[in-house]
C-alpha positions, 0 to 999 in steps of 0.5 A: 569446494572446487574453489577452495580445492583450486586455491591450495595449487593457485596462491592468485587464486586464492587471493582472487577469491578472497578479494571477491568474498569480502567485497558482496558489493562495488562502490558503483552501479556499473550500469555498462555491465549487462544484467542477464535473465536468471531462473527468478525471471520465471516469476515475472512470467507468472506475474506478466500472465496475470496481468494480461489475464487480468486486463482480458477478464476486465474488458470481458466484464465491461462488454458482458455488462447488461444491467445499470441502476435507474438514474430516478425511480418511484413509486406507482398508485393504480386507483383503478385497480387498488394495486400499488407497484413501482417502476424506473423513471429514467434508465441509461442510454441503451437500457430499460426498465423491466417494466417496460421490458415485460409490457404487454408480455403474456407471461409477465406475472412469472419475472419478479421485478428489481430496480435494475435496468436490462438491456435488450438482450437481457430483457429476452433472456428474462421472457425467455426464462418466463416462457419456459418456467413451469411455476404459476407466478401466482405469488404477488409482493404484499403492500408492505414490500412495496410500500417499503420502495419509496419515491426518489427524486434526483438526489444522488442514491449512492455515493458514485452518483454523489461524486459525480454530482459534486465533482468539485470536492475530489477535485479541489480536495485531491489539486490540494493534496498535490500542492500540499505535496510539492510544498512538502517535498521542498520544506524537506529539502530546504528545511528537513529539522524544521518540516520533521519538528513542526510536524510532531509538534502539531501532532501534540497540539491537535491531541490538545485541542481535541481535549480542550473541545472535548472539555467544553462540550462534555465538561468532562476530561478525555484522559486518552487525549492527555495521556497520549500528548504527554507520552508524544511529548516525553518521546520527543525530548527523548528520542531528540537527538535520533530525531534530528539525526533522522533530520540529517538522513532525510536531508542527505535523501532530498539532496539526492532526489534533488539532483535529478530532479526528472526522477520525481517525473519518472516515478510519477509517472510509474504511479499514474501507470499504476493509478490507470491500473487501479482505475481498471481494477475498481471499474472491473469489480463494480462491473461484476455486479452488472453483468447478470443473467435470467434464472428462475428464482430456488426459493420456493417463497417465490413459486419458481418465477424468473429474477435477474441475479448476478452471472458468472461474475459472482464466484468467489473465486474470481473475486479472490483473485481480483484482490490478490492479484491487486496486491502483488501488481501494486507491491510491483509497481512500489518496488519499480519506483524502489529499483529506480530511485536506488540506480539514481541515488548509488550513482549519485552517492558513489558519484558515477559519470552520468548518474542522471540517465541511470533510470532509463536503463534501470527501467530496461532491467526492472521490467526486463530481466530482474523482472523476476526479482522484483516480482517475487520479492513484490509477492512476499514483501507486504506479508513479511513488512506486517510480521516483521512490524509486529516484531521490530521492536519489545514495545510492539511485541508487548502490544501484540501479546495483549491482543489476542488476535495478534498472536499468531502473528507474534509467533509467525514473525519471531521465526521468519524475523530474519527472513523478512529483514533479509527478502524486503526491501532491502533485497530490492535495493541490493539487486538494484545496486549489485544487478545479480539475481534477487535470491543471490543478493539479499542475503549478502545485503542482509549481512552487510546491513546488520554487519555496519548498521544493525537490525534497526535500519532493517526494520524501523528507524524515526525518519521512516516514522515521521513520513508516515505520521506526516502522510497520515495526518494529512489525509485524515484531514481530508477524510473529515473535510470531505465528510464536513463538505458533504453535509453542506452541499446536501443540508444535512449535519451528521458530523456537528450532532455526533456526541464527543464520545461517539466522534472519538470512537469514529475518529479512531475507526476512521483511523484505521481505515485510512492507515489501510487504504485497500481497506477502506476502498473495499469497505466503500464498494462492498458496503455500498453494494450490499446495503446502498440499495436498501437506503431511499434516495433523498432520506437524511440516511442515505445523504449521511452515507453519501458524506461519510463513504465520500469521505473514506473513499477521498481519504483513502485516495489521498493516502494512495497519493501522499504514500506515493511521495512518502515512499519516494523519500523513504526510499531514497533515505534507504538507498543511502543507507544502502550506500553508506554501508557498502562504502563501509564494506570497502573501507571507503569514506567521502568525509567532505560530504557525507561528515554529517551522514556518518555521524548521524549514523553512529549516534542512532543505529547499531553499529554492528561488527562480524566476529565469527561464523558458525556453519556460513552463518555470519554473526554479528555484536553491536551496541545501541546508541546510548549504550557502550562505544562502538566496537569500529568508530563509524566513518573511520578507516577501516579494512573491507568487511569480509565473510568467513570462509571455509577452506577445504583441505591443507591450509595454505603456508602462513594461512591461520587454521582459524578463520573466525577473525577474518572479519 
């Protein structure tokens, strides 16, 4: 209002204001301009406080650990007294079995023994509890209850011991994943079209191979594989132009990344810091179960005998915090890489001097004055991206309507679609490029992107889907290789003895678990803690659980590793598309460098034109590829993009009163 009032008396001020509004983003990162703190930084303070609290709690859990699982345990039978019992045969250094703890103790009958090994402090606490316990402690285990705790040999009694004993399996598989990922990146840079088309053809051939194997084994037709293979083949034919255009966009992104190869090392360093956080997170959530205390059993069945149970770390609020903190911190690290890739790709795209070292200043910004916007986006990005995926296309909406469990998410996604498209990944990219606070920059970025690329760029496009397919296929392959290898070293045949229909169902379950790696890891950790001790070590059931849990674990970790590299490539593609939109809004073009990019974007995305506004909302009309000709050819000379300007007061001489045609 004040700017408009002053503009009536100063044509120069009016022209300056219009120029500022006409170019919400500059054609450069402007690395020399300082980034200042904004109110957004309060969210960064909250995140950093949560990270510090998590680290402190983790070390407190590690220091409070007072129990451990035994390495070898078994039953014994006392022929003199005709009684059975059980004892641990070997405890880790610094721990003792509960049998050894209460051996010779006057109130030993008041203790319910468990298989856990305990340290001296917990042993003393257990004896104190038994001494102060008024219960008679006359209840003893029946022969059947004791017989359930059968002899265990040196076989792995949980998946963690299995991975420790067969450490070469994750070493070889993860090493192979890293090697394949490196070759994959080089291939994407040298021949993206061959890699993308080869991946899609291999997916179809895999479905055909499953169909043939199923027919040979069961002499029946697996219609699901045939239908999926046919649909994929038809989709490749129908969308062949879009796939080829995705190859062009990926080539541009890879050129930008390989123009500064040190960016791979920088982003990998950020990922290594996240791996350290994840290791501490996993160790903390496992360690929670080994912080125990001695208390009287409240069950009258046990007549008040003392038992060892999880202490304060079993609090549900603490475990909920652990999960939410993981979610927030993981997205924060991911967005750090998005920020660093953006400043580098933007500098390369607009040919700024010294762009190869922009990541240094970018790292200072994303962890300092601009950390608040990154933290805000990280807190809401996961749920918004999920909601956006539910309504990103008519097909997804129809599938969501057919699934009652998805109805609420489809409804929320439709209501919040604009918000979700505004305050997700491209908000971070715009903040990194423009250097302004997240909440100020994100809406402007959405308007620019929608005006020049349409909705598709902020929801989904084939380039993203291709990278997701590659990541998913390799991770699923690693999981089944790990399962087969685990069966082989334990001399069992769980995988090979599964019937064909059951194997198809298991593959679908694996596909879902690995596509949500965090859920898969939680599944392994908690299921192992919940039922792992109930299955005898050395039994075929325990060996089968080791193979299955290890395969899910390694498949999810492989997905994390590959998703990191996929994220680097996709972020580079997103940053390049954003630079293109900024370039178009400035009325610029670089035909000598990006002529193929302009053509591929013209055929891939709906090209919009700003035609008016209502109450400050930009109205964009666009035509999808294959429809009518766009209002303005991509790459052609055009006036800079201008948002509608509302003038309060009398218009300047010669200025039309209707500003809807300014765009």
